[in-house]
C-alpha positions in Angstrom: -66.6 3.9 -12.0 -67.4 6.4 -14.8 -64.7 8.5 -16.2 -65.3 11.7 -18.2 -64.1 11.6 -21.8 -61.5 14.3 -21.2 -60.2 12.6 -18.1 -60.2 9.2 -19.9 -58.1 10.7 -22.7 -55.7 12.2 -20.2 -55.5 8.9 -18.3 -54.7 6.9 -21.5 -52.0 9.5 -22.4 -50.6 9.3 -18.9 -50.4 5.5 -19.0 -48.7 5.7 -22.4 -46.3 8.3 -21.0 -45.5 6.6 -17.7 -45.6 2.9 -18.4 -43.0 2.5 -21.3 -40.5 4.7 -19.5 -40.9 2.8 -16.3 -40.6 -0.6 -18.1 -37.5 0.7 -19.9 -36.0 1.8 -16.6 -36.7 -1.5 -15.0 -35.2 -3.5 -17.9 -32.0 -1.4 -17.8 -31.5 0.2 -14.4 -28.3 1.9 -15.5 -26.8 1.9 -19.0 -23.1 1.1 -18.9 -20.8 2.6 -21.5 -19.5 0.1 -24.1 -15.9 0.7 -22.9 -16.7 -0.2 -19.3 -14.4 -2.8 -17.8 -16.0 -5.9 -16.4 -14.7 -6.7 -12.9 -15.5 -9.9 -10.9 -14.8 -10.3 -7.2 -11.9 -12.7 -7.8 -10.3 -10.2 -10.2 -10.7 -7.4 -7.7 -9.0 -9.4 -5.0 -6.1 -10.3 -7.4 -5.6 -6.6 -8.4 -5.7 -5.5 -4.8 -3.0 -8.0 -3.8 -0.8 -6.8 -6.7 -1.2 -3.1 -5.8 -1.5 -3.0 -2.0 1.2 -1.0 -0.3 0.4 -2.9 2.9 1.2 -6.2 1.3 4.4 -4.9 -0.1 5.4 -3.7 3.3 4.5 -7.1 4.8 6.6 -8.9 2.2 9.6 -6.7 3.0 9.0 -7.5 6.7 9.4 -11.2 5.9 12.6 -10.5 3.9 14.0 -8.5 6.8 13.1 -11.2 9.3 14.7 -13.8 7.1 17.9 -11.7 7.0 17.9 -11.4 10.8 17.5 -15.1 11.1 20.6 -15.7 9.0 22.5 -13.1 11.0 21.5 -14.7 14.3 23.1 -18.0 13.2 26.4 -16.4 12.4 29.4 -17.3 14.5 31.3 -14.4 16.2 34.3 -13.2 14.2 37.8 -13.8 15.5 40.1 -10.9 16.4 43.6 -10.5 15.0 45.8 -8.5 17.4 49.4 -7.2 17.1 51.5 -5.7 19.9 55.1 -4.6 20.3 57.0 -4.0 23.5 60.4 -2.2 23.5 62.5 -1.4 26.5 66.1 0.0 26.9 68.6 0.8 29.7 72.2 2.0 29.6 72.3 1.6 25.8 70.9 -1.9 25.8 67.4 -2.5 24.3 64.9 -5.4 24.3 62.0 -5.7 21.9 59.0 -8.1 21.7 56.6 -8.5 18.8 53.4 -10.5 19.4 50.8 -11.5 16.9 47.7 -13.3 18.3 44.3 -14.5 17.2 41.4 -14.4 19.6 38.1 -16.4 19.3 35.1 -16.2 21.6 33.9 -19.7 22.5 30.1 -19.8 22.9 29.2 -23.0 24.8 26.4 -21.4 26.7 23.7 -21.9 24.0 23.4 -18.1 23.2 23.7 -18.6 19.5 21.2 -21.4 19.4 18.6 -19.4 21.4 19.2 -16.3 19.3 18.7 -18.3 16.1 15.6 -20.0 17.5 14.0 -16.7 18.4 14.9 -15.1 15.0 13.4 -18.2 13.2 10.2 -17.9 15.1 9.9 -14.2 14.4 10.5 -14.9 10.7 7.6 -17.4 10.8 5.5 -14.8 12.6 6.3 -12.3 9.9 5.0 -14.8 7.3 1.8 -15.3 9.3 1.4 -11.5 9.4 1.8 -11.4 5.6 -1.0 -14.0 5.4 -3.1 -12.0 7.8 -2.6 -8.8 5.7 -3.7 -10.7 2.6 -6.8 -11.9 4.4 -7.6 -8.4 5.5 -7.1 -7.0 2.0 -9.5 -9.7 0.6 -12.0 -8.8 3.3 -11.9 -5.1 2.6 -12.2 -5.7 -1.2 -15.1 -8.1 -0.7 -16.9 -5.6 1.6 -16.2 -2.7 -0.8 -17.4 -4.7 -3.8 -20.6 -5.7 -2.1 -21.2 -2.1 -1.0 -20.6 -0.9 -4.6 -23.0 -3.4 -6.0 -25.7 -2.4 -3.4 -25.0 1.3 -4.1 -25.4 0.7 -7.8 -28.7 -1.0 -7.3 -30.1 1.7 -5.0 -29.0 4.4 -7.4 -30.9 2.6 -10.2 -34.0 2.3 -8.0 -33.8 6.0 -7.0 -33.3 7.1 -10.5 -36.2 5.1 -11.8 -38.5 6.4 -9.1 -37.4 10.0 -9.6 -38.0 9.7 -13.4 -41.4 8.2 -12.8 -42.3 11.1 -10.4 -41.1 13.6 -13.0 -43.4 12.1 -15.6 -46.2 12.0 -13.1 -45.8 15.7 -12.3 -46.2 16.6 -16.0 -49.4 14.4 -16.2 -50.7 16.0 -13.0 -50.1 19.5 -14.3 -52.1 18.6 -17.4 -54.9 17.3 -15.3 -54.8 20.3 -13.1 -55.3 22.5 -16.1 -58.3 20.5 -17.1 -59.7 20.6 -13.5 -59.4 16.8 -13.0 -57.1 17.1 -9.9 -57.0 19.5 -7.0 -54.2 22.0 -6.4 -53.3 20.1 -3.2 -52.8 16.8 -5.0 -50.6 18.5 -7.5 -48.5 20.2 -4.9 -48.2 17.0 -2.9 -47.0 15.1 -6.0 -44.6 17.9 -6.8 -43.2 17.7 -3.2 -42.8 13.9 -3.5 -41.0 14.4 -6.9 -38.6 16.8 -5.3 -37.9 14.4 -2.4 -37.2 11.5 -4.8 -35.0 13.8 -6.9 -32.9 14.5 -3.7 -32.9 10.7 -2.9 -31.6 10.1 -6.5 -28.8 12.6 -6.0 -27.9 11.1 -2.6 -27.8 7.6 -4.2 -25.7 8.7 -7.1 -23.2 10.3 -4.7 -23.1 7.1 -2.6 -22.6 5.0 -5.8 -19.7 7.1 -7.1 -18.1 7.1 -3.6 -18.4 3.3 -3.4 -16.9 2.9 -6.9 -14.0 5.2 -6.1 -13.3 3.3 -2.9 -13.2 0.0 -4.7 -11.1 1.4 -7.5 -8.6 2.7 -4.9 -8.4 -0.7 -3.3 -7.7 -2.5 -6.5 -5.2 0.0 -7.7 -7.0 1.6 -10.6 -6.8 5.3 -11.3 -9.2 7.5 -9.3 -10.9 9.9 -11.6 -14.3 11.6 -12.1 -15.4 9.0 -14.6 -14.5 6.0 -12.4 -18.2 4.9 -12.3 -18.1 4.3 -16.1 -14.7 2.6 -15.9 -15.9 -0.4 -14.0 -18.8 -2.8 -14.5 -19.3 -5.1 -11.5 -20.5 -8.4 -13.0 -20.2 -10.7 -10.0 -23.7 -11.7 -8.7 -22.3 -12.3 -5.2 -24.5 -15.4 -4.6 -22.6 -17.7 -2.3 -23.9 -21.1 -1.5 -25.6 -21.5 1.9 -23.2 -21.8 4.8 -22.8 -25.5 5.6 -20.5 -25.1 8.6 -21.8 -24.8 12.2 -20.6 -22.1 14.6 -18.5 -24.6 16.5 -16.8 -25.8 13.3 -16.1 -22.2 12.3 -14.6 -21.4 15.7 -12.4 -24.4 15.6 -11.2 -23.4 12.1 -10.5 -19.9 13.3 -8.5 -21.0 16.3 -6.5 -23.2 14.1 -6.0 -21.1 10.9 -6.4 -17.4 11.7 -3.2 -15.8 10.5 -3.1 -13.1 13.2 -3.5 -15.7 15.9 -0.8 -17.9 14.5 1.5 -14.8 14.3 0.8 -13.9 17.9 1.5 -17.5 19.0 4.8 -17.6 17.1 5.8 -14.2 18.6 5.0 -15.6 22.1 7.3 -18.6 21.4 9.9 -16.2 20.2 9.5 -14.3 23.5 10.1 -17.5 25.4 13.3 -18.1 23.3 14.5 -14.6 24.0 14.0 -15.2 27.7 16.2 -18.3 27.5 18.7 -16.2 25.6 18.7 -13.6 28.3 19.3 -16.3 30.9 22.2 -17.8 28.8 23.8 -14.4 28.5 24.4 -14.4 32.3 27.1 -17.0 31.8 30.4 -15.4 30.8 31.7 -16.3 27.3 35.5 -17.2 27.4 37.8 -16.0 24.7 40.7 -18.3 23.6 43.8 -16.6 22.3 46.8 -18.1 20.4 49.7 -16.5 18.5 53.4 -16.1 17.9 56.0 -14.1 19.8 59.3 -12.8 18.6 61.8 -11.3 21.0 65.2 -9.7 20.4 67.4 -9.4 23.6 70.2 -7.0 24.3 73.0 -9.2 23.1 71.4 -9.3 19.6 70.1 -12.8 20.1 66.6 -13.5 18.8 64.0 -15.8 20.4 60.6 -16.9 19.1 57.7 -19.1 20.1 54.0 -19.6 20.4 51.8 -17.9 23.0 48.4 -19.0 24.2 45.9 -17.6 26.7 42.3 -17.4 27.7 40.2 -14.5 29.0 36.9 -14.7 31.0 34.6 -11.7 31.8 33.9 -11.4 35.5 30.1 -10.7 36.2 30.8 -8.4 39.1 28.8 -5.3 38.3 26.5 -6.4 35.4 24.8 -9.8 36.1 22.1 -9.3 33.5 19.3 -9.5 36.1 17.3 -6.7 34.6 17.5 -8.1 31.1 16.4 -11.5 32.3 13.4 -10.0 34.2 12.4 -7.8 31.2 12.6 -10.8 28.8 10.5 -13.0 31.0 7.9 -10.2 31.4 7.8 -9.6 27.7 7.2 -13.3 27.1 4.4 -13.3 29.6 2.9 -10.2 27.9 2.9 -11.9 24.6 1.2 -15.0 26.1 -1.5 -12.8 27.6 -2.0 -11.2 24.2 -2.4 -14.6 22.6 -5.1 -15.5 25.1 -6.9 -12.2 24.5 -6.8 -12.6 20.7 -8.1 -16.2 21.1 -11.1 -14.9 23.0 -11.6 -12.1 20.5 -11.5 -14.6 17.7 -14.2 -16.7 19.2 -16.4 -13.6 19.8 -15.9 -12.3 16.3 -16.7 -15.7 14.7 -19.8 -16.1 16.9 -21.0 -12.6 16.2 -20.4 -12.8 12.4 -22.1 -16.2 12.3 -25.2 -15.1 14.1 -25.5 -12.0 12.0 -24.9 -14.0 8.8 -27.6 -16.5 9.6 -30.1 -13.8 10.7 -29.4 -11.8 7.5 -29.9 -15.0 5.4 -33.3 -15.5 7.0 -34.3 -11.9 6.4 -33.1 -12.0 2.8 -35.1 -15.2 2.2 -38.3 -13.5 3.5 -37.7 -10.3 1.4 -36.9 -12.3 -1.7 -40.1 -14.2 -1.5 -42.0 -10.8 -1.4 -40.1 -9.1 -4.1 -39.1 -10.1 -7.6 -41.5 -10.3 -10.5 -44.7 -10.1 -8.4 -43.7 -6.9 -6.7 -42.6 -5.4 -10.0 -45.9 -6.3 -11.6 -47.7 -4.7 -8.7 -45.7 -1.6 -9.0 -46.4 -1.4 -12.7 -50.1 -2.0 -12.2 -50.3 0.7 -9.5 -48.6 3.2 -11.8 -50.9 2.4 -14.7 -54.0 2.6 -12.4 -52.9 6.0 -11.2 -52.3 7.2 -14.7 -55.9 6.1 -15.7 -57.3 7.7 -12.5 -58.4 4.4 -11.0 -56.5 5.0 -7.7 -55.8 8.0 -5.6 -52.5 9.9 -5.4 -51.9 8.6 -1.8 -52.4 5.0 -3.0 -49.9 5.4 -5.8 -47.4 7.1 -3.5 -47.7 4.3 -1.0 -47.1 1.7 -3.7 -44.0 3.5 -5.0 -42.6 4.1 -1.6 -43.1 0.5 -0.5 -41.5 -0.9 -3.6 -38.5 1.5 -3.4 -37.9 1.0 0.3 -38.2 -2.8 0.1 -35.8 -3.1 -2.8 -33.3 -0.6 -1.3 -33.5 -2.5 2.0 -32.9 -5.8 0.2 -29.8 -4.4 -1.5 -28.4 -3.0 1.8 -29.1 -6.3 3.7 -27.5 -8.3 0.9 -24.3 -6.2 1.0 -24.1 -6.7 4.8 -24.7 -10.4 4.3 -21.7 -10.6 1.9 -19.6 -8.6 4.4 -20.4 -11.0 7.2 -19.5 -13.9 5.0 -16.2 -12.2 4.2 -15.6 -11.7 7.9 -16.0 -15.4 8.5 -13.7 -16.2 5.7 -11.0 -13.8 7.0 -11.3 -15.3 10.6 -11.3 -19.0 9.6 -9.0 -18.9 6.6 -11.4 -21.0 4.7 -12.7 -20.2 1.2 -16.4 -19.3 1.6 -17.0 -17.6 -1.8 
């Protein structure tokens, strides 16, 4: 291929113009300010646990349940009563003063059933707290992976847009020298505008992902949040060694939401037993002292005792018993539904995780240093006029799309791993 001297000079200048800038952009996709704070995934999770309002609410719920459990074990208070009777006739009077102490006697098991139900609900609140913690960890992990992917895609878009901007300037110089057609120059200008729009879109997505992560970890949300954090975790977990059946067994055994639902179902059964025990009347024992002054001025005194028993004539607690039993059955049905949902979620996350792992392996084999060198070679060849505009555009587009797809798939891969970790309660990172 013979190149005219003017075209050769322009080609060399184009190569010198494009290649160093491209190499610099690849070596440093996005320069971080010196004051940027490094943040790992473990640190992000720890910060989110410290600042999460949901976790604070769940902790207070545990404290409230513990207080209700203590209250459920309290004995009923006695009642101190005083009464006076005074009668008179034909100038003669008679007066009685009675002081008594009344104490309900619970031998029907109501207090034990009430305390059992409250204890189970307190354990369920603790399980809900663990479930909220697992959900916060899952959200932070997913947000962290999304922010890392958005950072990578923004760097790719910025590098491509810068390369097109430089190529447009070279093309305009060639157009002035008659080495390229007006159509080729307009086509390149259009592609440069498209990649400039893609860069803007990627930068917006990057800043949005950074702000979402900053909000989750409790850092101040500001316009400069993208320069306040530097995500340093590579998010490269080891291959998943557990099978789908093992993960399902772990999830059914350890999932916090499932444990909480099971404990609430047991509490519902205890409340049903309590409702049945409340059908039995609770007697009240009374004892005291009586002082009486008769008409002749003589005073008498002695002890009094009695017992009272409510008669279940109008309210036999039938509706309360039926409602408690239905509530217990509802909770049991919810446990069965949550168990099935857990199996589905684990199976879906596992299959997606393994499929993504295979796709990432294939893409990783095609990307890396070889793809980068091919991209550089294509850019240098276009700058020297050895390949056409369409060939260079295809090379740039293929590299950009492949790298962007890899970043997005990797973020989804991490999110699926986090979903498995949340469901099973096992540490998978």
